[in-house]
N, C-alpha and C positions, 0 to 999 in steps of 0.2 A: 613380547606381550601383545595380544590382539585386542582391539577395541571395535565394537560394532557401533558405528555412528548412526545406525537406525534406531538406537535406544533413545529414550527420552533424555532431556537435559538433566533431570534429577539423578537418573541412574548413571549416566556418564560422569556427572560431577562426583559421585561417590567413588567411581572407579579411578578417576584422576586423583582424587584426594589420597587414596591409599597406594598410589603408584609413585615410585621414586622418580625424582626429577631427571636422573640420568636415563632411565627407561623412556620417559616422555620425550627427551631430547633425541634419543635414537629413533623414535617414531616420527618425529616432526618433519624431517625432510621428505618423507614418502607420502605425506598427506596431500589432499587436494587443497586448493585455496580456501574453499568453503569450510572444510574440516579443520584446517589450521585456525581460521578465524573463530570457529566454534570452540575449539579446545582452549584457546587463549581467553575466551570470554568466560569459560566455566571454571578456570583455575584461579586461585587467589594470586595477588601481586608478588608475594614472597616466593611461591613456587615458580612463578613466571620468570623471576630473575635467576633462580637456580637453574632452570632449564636453559636460559639465555647463555650462561657462562659455559655450558657444555657443548654448544654448537660451534661450527666453524664460521668464519667471518661472513660467508655468503648467506648462510641461514640466519645469522644474527641480524644482518641487514634486512632480510626478508621478514623476520619476526617483528622487528621494530616498525616496519612499514605497515604491519597489520593493526597497529595500535593507534588510537587517537592521541592528541597532544598531551592531555593530562596523564594518560597511561604511559606514554613514552617518558615523561618526566619522572613519574613514579618508579618505573623500571630502572632508569639510570640512577635515581637517588638511592635505590636499594643495593646497587652494585658496590662492591669494595673498590677502593681507588685503584689498586693494581689491576683488577679485572677490567675496569673501565678504561684505564690507560692502555691496556693491551688491545682492547676492542678498537679504540680510536686510532691507535698506531697502525693497526692492520688494514685500515681503510686507505685505499690508494688515492681516492679522489679528495683533494683538499677542500673542495666545496662541501662535500658530505661531512668531512671532519668538522668544519666550521659550523655546519648545521647542527651536528650532535652536541658540540660545545655550547651552542646557543640555548639548548634545553636545560643546561645546568645553571646553578647559581653562579654569580661572579666569583665567589670565593672558591667554589668547587672547580670551576673551569680553570682558574688560575693555578690551582693545585695540580690538576691533571696536566696542564701545559708544562709545569715545572718538572713533573715526572718524565715527560716525553723528551726532555732535553738530554737525558743521560743515555750514553752508549749502551747497547743491549748486552754487553759483556760485563757491565758493572753491577755491583750489588744493588745500587740505588735504582736500577731499572726494574727490579722485581719487588721493591719495597711498597708497603702500604702506608698511607698517611693517616689512617684511622687508628689512633692510639690515644691513651689517656695519660696526662701528666698531673702530678700533684706537687704543690709547693712544700719545701722542706720544713717550713715553719708552721704548717697546718697541724692540728691535733688529730688524733685517730678519728674522733667523731666528725670533724670537718672534712677529712679526706674521704671517709665513707659516704658522707652526704653528697660530696661532689661526684663521686662515681655513680651513685644512685640517680641523681637528678640531672646530670649533664651528659651521660653516656648515650650515644646513639646506637641504633640497632646494628650498624655495620662496624662499630668500634671494637677493637681487640682489647679486652679488659682482663685477660688472665694474668698479664704482667702489667704493673703500673710503674711509670717512670718518674722518679723523684728529681725535681730540678731546684736549683738555688735561685737567688735573686737575679743572677745574670743569665738565667734560662739554661744553665749548663747542667747536664745530667750528673747526679752525684750518687745515684743508687737505683736499685730495682726492688719492687715489692710484689710478691705473689699475692693475688687477690685473696686466696685462702688465708694467708697470714694476716691480712688486713681485717678480714671478717672475724677471726678468732682473737684479735688483739684486745687487750684490756685498756680501759679508758685512761689509766694512769701511765701507760706506755707512750713513747714518742715514736715518730716515723723512723728516727735514727735507730731505735731499738730493734725494729723488725725488718729494716731494709738490708739488702745485700749490696755493700759498696764495692765488692770485688766482682763486678759484673763484666760481662764480655760483650764486645761490640765490633762493628766494622765501620770504616769511614765511607763516605759517599763515593769516593773514587777507588775503593777497593774492588776487587773482582768478585764475580758471583762465586767462583771457586773458593775464595777466601771465606765468604759467608757460609757456604756449604760445610767447609771444614770446621768453622767455628761452632756451628749448631751441632755438628756431629761430635766433635771432641768434648764439648762441655754440656751436651745433653740438655739444651735449652729449647723450650717451646717457641720462643721468640727472642730475637736480639735487636737492640736499637742500632739504627744507622745514624752516625753522627757526622757533622761537618768538622772542620779542623779547629773550631773553637769549642768543641764538645757540646754543641747544641744538637738536640735530637731533630732530625728531619724526616724520619720514617722508621718503620720496623720491618724486619724480615721474619716471617713466621715459619714454623715447621712445615705447614702446608705449602708455602711458597717454595721451600727447599725441595720437598717431595716432588712437586710438579716440575721443578727445574731439573732434578735428577732424571726423571722419566724422559723429559724432552731431550736432555743432553744424550742419554743413552740411545734413544731412538735415532737421533741425528748421527751419533757415532756409528751405530750399526748400519744405517743406510750408507754412510760414507765408506765403511769397511767393505760393504757389498757393492759399492759404486752405484748406489741408487740415489738419484737426486730428486728432491721435492716429492717424496712418496706420500701419497694420501690414501688412506684406506677406502675413501669414497670414490677414488678415481676409477674410471672404466677399465675394462680389461685391455682395450686398445691403447689407452693412454699409458697404462703400466707397461705394456709390451714395448711401446716406443721408448720408454725410459731405460729399459733393460737391454734391449737388442744391441745398441751400439757397443756396449762393453762386452757383451757375449760374442759379438762378431769379431771384435779385437782379439778376444781369447781364442776364437776358432782360427783366425789367421796366424796367431802366434804358435798354436799347437800344430798347424800345418807346416809352419817353418821348422818346428822341432822335428816333425816326422821326416821332412826333407833333409834336415841336418843329420838325423840318425842314419840315413841311407849311407853315410860315410862309413858307418860301422857294420854294414851288411855282411861283410866277410867275417867279422868277429861273431856276429849272431849266428851265422851259418855254421861256424866252427864250434862254437860253445853255446848250444841251445839252452843249456841250464840257466844262462844269465837272465832269460826272460822271466823265469820263475820268481826271481828275487827283485825284479824291477819295482813292483808295488811297495816292497819294504823300504827301498831306498827313497822313493818319492814321498811315501807317507811320513817317514820319520823326519825327513828334512822339512817338510811343510809344517808338521806339528810343533817342532821346537822353534821354528821361525815365528809361528803365530803366538806362541807363549811369550817370547821375549818382546815381540811387538806390542802385545796387549799390555804387559807390565810397564813398558816405557810410555805408552799413550796414557795409561792410568796415572803414571807419575806426573805427567803434564797437567792432567785435570785436577789432581789433588795437590799440585804445587809442592811435591816433595823434593823437587830440585829446581834450580833456576834455569829457565829455558833460554836465557841470554848467554849462558856460558856452557861450555862442554861439561856435562856432569860426570867427571872422571870416575868418581866413586861408584856411581850407578853402572857405568859402562864396564868397569873392571869386574864388578860383582856379577853382572849378566854374562860377560864373556867367560868368567870362571865357572859359572853354573853351566854354561853351554859346553865348556870343555869337559867337565866332570860327567855330565849326562851323555855327551857324545861318546866319551871313552867307555863308559859303563855299558851303553846299549850296543856299541860296536863289538865289544867283547862277547856279549850275550848273542849277538847276531852271528859271530864267527862260530860259536858253539852249536847254535841251532842249525846253521847251514851245513856244517861238517857232519853233524849227526844225521840230518835229513839225507844228504847225499851218500852217506855210508850205508843207510838202510835202503834207499831207492837210488841206485846209481843212474846217472844221466850223462851220456857221452863218454869220451875216453879221457877227459881231463881228471886229474886227481881231486878228490873232495877237499883236501887241504888248500890246494891252489885257488879254487873257486871261493872257498870260505875266506881266504886271505883277501881276495879282491873285494868281497862284500864287506869285510872288516874295514878296509881302508876307505871304501866308498861311503859307508855309513858314517864313519867318524868324520871324514872330511866334509861331506855334504851337510851333515848336521851342524858342525862347528861353524861353517861358513854361513848357513841359514840363520843360526842363532845370533851371529855377529851382525849380519845384515838387519835382522829384526830389531836390534837395539840402535844401530847407527843410522839407518835410513830415516826413521821418524825424527831423530835428533837433528840430522842435516836438513830435512825438510822444514822443521820448525825454525832452524837458524836462518834459513833463507825466506822466511815469511809464509810458508805454505802449511796447509792443514796436514798434520801427520797421519790422520785417519785414512787419507787417500793412498797411503803406502801399501795397503793390503788389498784383499779382494782378488778378482781373477787375474789381474796383471802381475801382482807380486807372486801369486801362486805359480804362474807360468814361468816367471824368472827363476824361482826356486827349482822348478822342474828342469829347466835348461841346465842349471849349474849341476844338479844332482846327476842327470843322465850323462852329461859330458865327462864328469869325473868317473862315473861307473864304467861306461863303455870305453872311455879313453884308456883307463887303467887296464881294463881287460885286454884291449888291443896290444898294449905294451907287454903284458905278461904272457899272453898266449900266441901272439902272431909275430913278435919281434925275433 
């Protein structure tokens, strides 16, 4: 969306008002200092905070420096605690961190510091502390009055958490149920005491799975005395899934610290080392294949089916790798022990798929060479070589796809790095050695 900053303030203000905060956030980094200041002056404080959370850390710091002290405090006050915690955590300079904390009330600052103590892989690291609790002994009228009179703008009120006299969570009430409840009913009548939660030392993956499995908009985060310390909302989970998938995709492509705003030169520097490694490995493969020069000269038809061997080995390896990495993320098996059931299932699938496709490949190659003869070798002999090569390379690739990430995880490494250009090259080496090695034994021995 384009804005003409030559327009009057009134006209620009109308345009900003009807523009989504995300679109304004996309525009902000490309504005001059004068236009940034003007835009922030013309939009209201709520939209200003919505824009702020969409920016990266450098632009967030730039935006906050555009504001005077009361506006800074107002902006930070309107941010949800998890967004505020993420912003402060991303600041490298401790002095700036302390400066931002000084703009907050003592209670809010203490709450943010509490959130910052959790490791980034724990559910508590993405939780919000803006939630509403109601006492179990309250009447429907008293509970409704508390929600109306004490809830802040940033509070999550779709779900209300019922606590007993020991501050322990005993149930959850949906706001809708509280609104339509009759005065003669009690909180016990309308609350759900079979609620689902995570502990503050559970992983983010556990929170994702809980929200997904039980279809909740928000779940409480409890300490081990069952007191609520925060909530994880569906929005938090959605953001985490996106971030996790982006991270995994970058790792699978061997791209570190990818930023969409990075320059072409920066992105080139990030990608070139791995691509250079792949080039070197492929040159080594080419040199290695010179061993089979006599075989290729004798049986030229082998070249026709090389893409088939390489493609099928790579495809099946990628499938088993993806399923195994997904299993780690969803915690469908314990990453501290060898998941024998998962390995056996994936190896069995690999065997069945490899056998099926190698039989189909045999039939295709035999039919093709029967119609279009190439060289003096029999169609059945070449088809047999392709059959064995497809089956063996696919089965080995499928087995590597399941075992490599498990072994990497066992030794404390990120399994996502097992794929990408390097693993593809390894699969190519294995497939080609099997294919041409077998052909050499069959046709030149």
